[in-house]
C-alpha positions as CSV (number, residue, x, y, z in Angstrom):
1,M,6.8,-40.4,-43.3
2,S,4.3,-43.1,-42.6
3,E,0.5,-43.1,-42.1
4,T,0.5,-46.1,-39.7
5,F,3.9,-46.2,-38.1
6,L,5.3,-43.7,-35.7
7,E,9.0,-43.6,-34.7
8,F,9.6,-43.4,-31.0
9,Q,12.5,-43.8,-28.6
10,I,13.3,-46.2,-25.9
11,P,16.1,-45.8,-23.3
12,H,18.3,-48.5,-24.6
13,Q,18.8,-47.3,-28.2
14,K,22.1,-46.0,-29.5
15,L,22.6,-43.2,-32.1
16,F,24.9,-44.0,-35.0
17,N,25.4,-41.3,-37.6
18,G,22.1,-39.7,-36.6
19,I,20.2,-43.0,-36.9
20,Q,18.6,-44.8,-34.0
21,F,19.7,-48.5,-33.5
22,P,17.3,-50.2,-33.3
23,L,14.7,-48.0,-34.9
24,V,11.5,-48.4,-32.9
25,L,8.0,-48.1,-34.5
26,S,4.7,-48.0,-32.7
27,P,1.1,-47.4,-33.9
28,N,0.6,-43.8,-35.1
29,P,-2.3,-42.4,-32.9
30,K,-3.1,-39.9,-35.6
31,S,-3.6,-42.6,-38.3
32,Q,-7.0,-42.7,-39.9
33,T,-6.9,-46.5,-39.9
34,P,-4.9,-47.4,-36.7
35,P,-3.7,-51.0,-36.7
36,S,-6.0,-52.0,-33.8
37,S,-6.5,-55.6,-35.1
38,L,-4.0,-58.2,-36.5
39,S,-5.6,-58.0,-39.9
40,L,-5.3,-54.2,-40.0
41,F,-1.7,-54.5,-38.9
42,T,-0.8,-57.0,-41.6
43,Q,-2.6,-54.9,-44.2
44,A,-0.6,-51.9,-43.1
45,I,2.7,-53.8,-43.4
46,K,1.8,-54.7,-47.0
47,T,0.7,-51.1,-47.8
48,E,3.8,-49.6,-46.2
49,K,6.3,-52.2,-47.2
50,S,8.6,-49.8,-49.0
51,F,8.7,-47.5,-45.9
52,L,9.5,-50.5,-43.7
53,D,12.2,-51.8,-46.1
54,S,13.8,-48.3,-46.2
55,V,14.0,-47.9,-42.4
56,L,15.4,-51.5,-42.0
57,H,18.1,-50.6,-44.6
58,K,18.8,-47.4,-42.8
59,S,19.1,-48.7,-39.3
60,G,19.8,-52.4,-39.7
61,A,17.2,-53.3,-37.0
62,V,13.5,-52.4,-36.5
63,L,11.5,-53.1,-33.4
64,L,7.8,-53.1,-33.8
65,R,6.2,-52.4,-30.4
66,G,2.6,-52.0,-29.3
67,F,1.0,-53.8,-32.1
68,P,-1.7,-56.5,-31.7
69,V,0.5,-59.6,-32.0
70,N,-0.2,-62.1,-29.3
71,T,0.5,-65.7,-30.5
72,A,2.8,-67.7,-32.6
73,S,0.1,-67.8,-35.3
74,D,-0.3,-64.0,-35.2
75,F,3.5,-63.7,-35.6
76,N,3.4,-66.1,-38.6
77,D,0.8,-63.8,-40.2
78,V,3.1,-60.8,-39.6
79,V,6.1,-62.6,-41.2
80,E,4.0,-63.6,-44.2
81,A,2.7,-60.0,-44.6
82,F,6.3,-58.8,-45.3
83,G,6.5,-61.2,-48.3
84,F,10.1,-62.4,-47.8
85,E,10.8,-65.9,-48.9
86,E,11.4,-68.5,-46.2
87,L,14.9,-70.0,-45.6
88,P,14.9,-73.6,-44.3
89,Y,17.2,-73.9,-41.3
90,V,19.8,-76.3,-42.9
91,G,23.3,-76.4,-41.4
92,G,22.6,-74.3,-38.3
93,A,23.9,-75.5,-34.9
94,A,21.1,-74.6,-32.5
95,P,18.5,-77.0,-31.3
96,R,15.1,-75.5,-32.2
97,N,11.6,-76.7,-32.9
98,K,8.9,-75.8,-35.5
99,V,5.9,-74.1,-33.9
100,V,3.6,-73.0,-36.7
101,G,4.0,-72.2,-40.4
102,R,7.3,-70.4,-40.8
103,V,7.8,-69.9,-37.1
104,S,10.2,-71.9,-34.8
105,T,11.6,-71.6,-31.3
106,T,14.9,-69.8,-30.9
107,N,17.9,-71.7,-29.4
108,D,16.3,-74.2,-26.9
109,S,19.5,-74.4,-24.8
110,P,19.2,-74.0,-21.0
111,P,18.4,-70.5,-19.6
112,D,21.6,-70.2,-17.6
113,Q,23.7,-70.3,-20.8
114,K,24.6,-67.1,-22.7
115,I,24.7,-67.4,-26.5
116,P,27.5,-65.2,-27.8
117,F,27.3,-62.7,-30.8
118,H,26.9,-64.1,-34.3
119,H,25.5,-63.5,-37.7
120,E,22.8,-66.1,-38.2
121,M,24.4,-69.2,-40.0
122,A,27.6,-67.3,-40.9
123,Q,29.5,-70.5,-40.8
124,V,27.7,-71.9,-43.9
125,T,27.4,-70.6,-47.4
126,T,23.6,-70.3,-47.4
127,F,22.3,-68.0,-44.7
128,P,19.3,-65.8,-44.1
129,S,19.3,-62.1,-45.2
130,K,16.6,-61.2,-42.6
131,L,15.5,-62.6,-39.2
132,F,12.3,-62.0,-37.3
133,F,12.1,-62.4,-33.5
134,F,8.9,-62.3,-31.5
135,C,8.4,-62.1,-27.8
136,E,5.5,-64.4,-26.9
137,V,6.3,-64.6,-23.2
138,E,8.4,-61.9,-21.5
139,P,11.5,-63.2,-19.6
140,G,11.2,-63.3,-15.8
141,S,14.5,-61.4,-15.8
142,G,17.4,-61.0,-18.3
143,G,17.0,-62.8,-21.6
144,E,17.6,-59.8,-23.8
145,T,18.7,-60.4,-27.4
146,P,21.6,-57.9,-27.7
147,I,22.4,-56.6,-31.2
148,V,25.4,-54.9,-32.7
149,L,26.2,-53.3,-36.0
150,S,28.6,-55.4,-38.0
151,H,30.5,-52.7,-39.9
152,L,31.4,-51.0,-36.6
153,V,32.9,-54.2,-35.3
154,Y,35.0,-54.6,-38.5
155,E,36.2,-51.0,-38.2
156,K,37.2,-51.3,-34.5
157,M,38.9,-54.7,-35.2
158,K,40.9,-53.2,-38.1
159,E,41.9,-50.3,-35.9
160,R,43.0,-52.4,-33.0
161,H,44.3,-55.6,-34.8
162,P,45.2,-54.7,-38.4
163,E,47.5,-57.7,-39.0
164,F,44.9,-60.1,-37.6
165,V,42.2,-58.7,-39.8
166,E,44.5,-58.9,-42.8
167,R,45.1,-62.6,-42.1
168,L,41.4,-63.2,-41.8
169,E,40.7,-61.4,-45.1
170,E,43.4,-63.6,-46.7
171,H,42.6,-67.0,-45.2
172,G,39.0,-66.8,-43.9
173,L,37.9,-69.2,-41.2
174,L,37.5,-73.0,-40.9
175,Y,34.8,-74.3,-38.5
176,T,34.7,-77.8,-37.2
177,R,31.9,-79.3,-35.1
178,V,31.1,-82.9,-34.0
179,I,27.4,-83.6,-33.8
180,G,25.3,-86.6,-32.7
181,E,22.5,-88.3,-34.4
182,D,19.7,-86.7,-32.4
183,D,19.2,-83.3,-30.7
184,D,20.9,-82.8,-27.3
185,L,18.9,-80.0,-25.6
186,S,21.5,-79.7,-22.8
187,S,23.9,-78.2,-25.4
188,P,23.7,-74.8,-27.1
189,I,25.1,-76.5,-30.2
190,G,23.3,-79.8,-29.7
191,R,21.4,-80.1,-32.9
192,G,21.8,-83.6,-34.2
193,W,22.7,-84.4,-37.8
194,K,19.1,-85.6,-38.6
195,S,17.6,-82.2,-37.8
196,T,20.6,-80.2,-39.0
197,F,20.1,-81.6,-42.5
198,L,16.4,-82.5,-42.2
199,T,16.8,-86.1,-43.1
200,K,17.5,-89.6,-41.7
201,D,19.5,-90.7,-44.8
202,K,23.3,-90.2,-44.5
203,S,23.7,-89.8,-48.3
204,V,21.0,-87.1,-48.4
205,A,22.7,-85.4,-45.4
206,E,26.0,-85.4,-47.3
207,E,24.3,-83.8,-50.4
208,R,22.6,-81.1,-48.3
209,A,25.8,-80.5,-46.4
210,A,27.7,-80.0,-49.6
211,N,25.0,-77.5,-50.8
212,V,25.8,-75.2,-47.8
213,G,29.6,-75.7,-48.2
214,T,30.0,-78.4,-45.5
215,K,31.9,-81.7,-45.6
216,L,30.9,-84.6,-43.4
217,E,33.2,-87.3,-41.8
218,W,31.2,-90.1,-40.2
219,L,32.3,-91.3,-36.8
220,E,31.0,-94.3,-34.8
221,D,28.1,-92.5,-33.2
222,S,28.4,-89.0,-34.6
223,V,29.6,-87.0,-37.5
224,K,32.3,-84.3,-37.8
225,T,31.2,-81.3,-39.9
226,I,33.9,-79.2,-41.6
227,M,32.8,-75.8,-42.9
228,G,35.1,-73.7,-44.9
229,P,37.5,-72.2,-45.4
230,I,34.8,-69.5,-45.7
231,P,35.3,-65.7,-45.8
232,A,35.2,-64.0,-42.3
233,I,34.6,-60.5,-43.7
234,K,32.1,-59.7,-46.4
235,F,31.3,-56.7,-48.4
236,D,27.7,-55.4,-48.0
237,K,27.0,-54.2,-51.6
238,T,23.7,-52.4,-50.7
239,R,25.4,-50.2,-48.0
240,Q,28.9,-50.2,-49.7
241,R,30.8,-51.3,-46.5
242,K,32.8,-54.2,-45.1
243,I,31.1,-56.3,-42.4
244,W,32.4,-58.6,-39.6
245,F,30.4,-61.5,-41.0
246,N,31.5,-64.6,-39.2
247,S,30.9,-67.0,-36.2
248,M,34.4,-66.6,-34.8
249,V,33.5,-65.5,-31.3
250,I,30.5,-67.8,-30.8
251,A,32.5,-70.9,-32.0
252,Y,35.6,-70.0,-30.0
253,I,33.9,-69.5,-26.7
254,G,30.5,-71.1,-27.2
255,W,30.8,-74.3,-29.2
256,E,31.5,-76.4,-26.1
257,D,29.8,-79.6,-25.1
258,A,30.7,-83.3,-24.4
259,R,31.8,-83.7,-28.1
260,N,33.4,-80.3,-28.8
261,D,36.4,-78.2,-27.6
262,P,35.6,-74.6,-28.6
263,V,39.3,-73.6,-29.1
264,K,39.5,-76.3,-31.9
265,A,36.1,-75.4,-33.3
266,V,37.4,-72.4,-35.3
267,T,40.8,-71.7,-36.8
268,F,42.2,-69.6,-39.6
269,G,41.3,-71.1,-43.0
270,D,44.8,-72.5,-43.3
271,G,44.3,-74.5,-40.0
272,K,46.5,-72.3,-37.8
273,P,45.0,-71.4,-34.4
274,L,43.5,-68.1,-33.6
275,P,45.1,-65.9,-30.9
276,A,42.9,-66.1,-27.8
277,D,43.6,-62.5,-26.7
278,I,42.4,-61.1,-30.0
279,V,39.2,-63.3,-30.0
280,Y,38.4,-62.1,-26.4
281,D,39.1,-58.5,-27.4
282,C,36.7,-58.9,-30.3
283,L,34.1,-60.1,-27.7
284,N,34.8,-56.9,-25.7
285,I,34.2,-54.8,-28.8
286,L,30.9,-56.6,-29.6
287,E,29.7,-56.0,-26.0
288,E,30.9,-52.3,-26.0
289,E,29.1,-51.5,-29.2
290,S,25.9,-53.5,-28.6
291,V,22.4,-52.6,-27.6
292,A,20.2,-54.7,-25.3
293,F,16.6,-53.8,-24.7
294,P,14.3,-55.7,-22.4
295,W,11.7,-57.7,-24.3
296,Q,8.0,-56.8,-23.9
297,K,5.2,-59.2,-24.8
298,G,4.1,-58.7,-28.4
299,D,7.5,-57.2,-29.6
300,V,8.5,-58.1,-33.1
301,L,12.2,-57.4,-34.0
302,L,13.2,-57.4,-37.7
303,L,16.9,-57.8,-38.1
304,D,19.0,-57.4,-41.3
305,N,21.5,-60.3,-41.0
306,W,23.8,-58.3,-43.4
307,A,23.9,-55.4,-40.9
308,A,23.8,-56.8,-37.4
309,L,25.0,-59.6,-35.2
310,H,22.8,-60.9,-32.3
311,A,23.3,-62.8,-29.0
312,R,21.2,-64.0,-26.1
313,K,21.7,-63.1,-22.4
314,S,21.0,-65.7,-19.7
315,F,17.6,-65.5,-18.1
316,D,15.2,-66.6,-15.4
317,P,12.2,-68.4,-16.9
318,P,9.7,-68.1,-18.2
319,R,10.8,-66.7,-21.6
320,R,9.6,-67.6,-25.1
321,I,11.1,-65.9,-28.1
322,L,10.2,-67.2,-31.5
323,A,12.0,-66.7,-34.8
324,S,11.6,-66.9,-38.5
325,L,14.4,-66.9,-41.1
326,C,14.1,-65.3,-44.6
327,K,16.1,-65.6,-47.7
């Protein structure tokens, strides 16, 4: 039980083993110190951190709705109040910009493009354990951030495609992406190598790439990044279960632009191609098991990157969802 936070239900949640996904918390009207201001809210987060940690561990995703969070700066204060260490965005594919403090934009690709399901930065060896999202401007329509529990995807895939899952467990996945020097905002994977590795120096880029398990092959006006072989299935020690921790679907159907053919973007770790029908069936499973709730201004979504994958639906502007990554 919590003094400040009250669990409530929204129409789009799903119940898994008696636990709501996502778990939704709002201000408790019976609280003696209701979080009516940002400072009271951040204080409540610090005071009730063990409660918030426990519900995140239980559900995998927690939506904080109805709290006084209005701006990027407010959101940054909320992230800071949780006390998780920041993770620099090194090695990720999405073009995004820093806004304030630990807060950046989410993928800045055009609104008509869907972003398929993925664990954040699953294609590199250093990835966040937790993600925060914040709705600063509600979408005109669409623009949800669907989420899905990773262990359910693993279980369904093992049930439907046992031999494929066995090969994945044995060989892992190999990801290949060609990136330009500067960001290309027309592409969902258009982050240039300078912002991918936070440097203008090629030798520093190589060193930082190696730190996240990536090799670089320099081309005339771009660079080929080779990530892996890297495990596609991980074991979540804290929950004692296997999870579908990879970027297979997003790479296979989403890593497409002038420089990249998505079918070649991801293969088995031994270089053999993935069967298209199984990749698309995995996409079906992701969509069947997912939850997509409409964003409301001020929403803060805390996602455990070990528990859940996320995506983005296409939308009609305006829409501004901000993010922060934590170690």
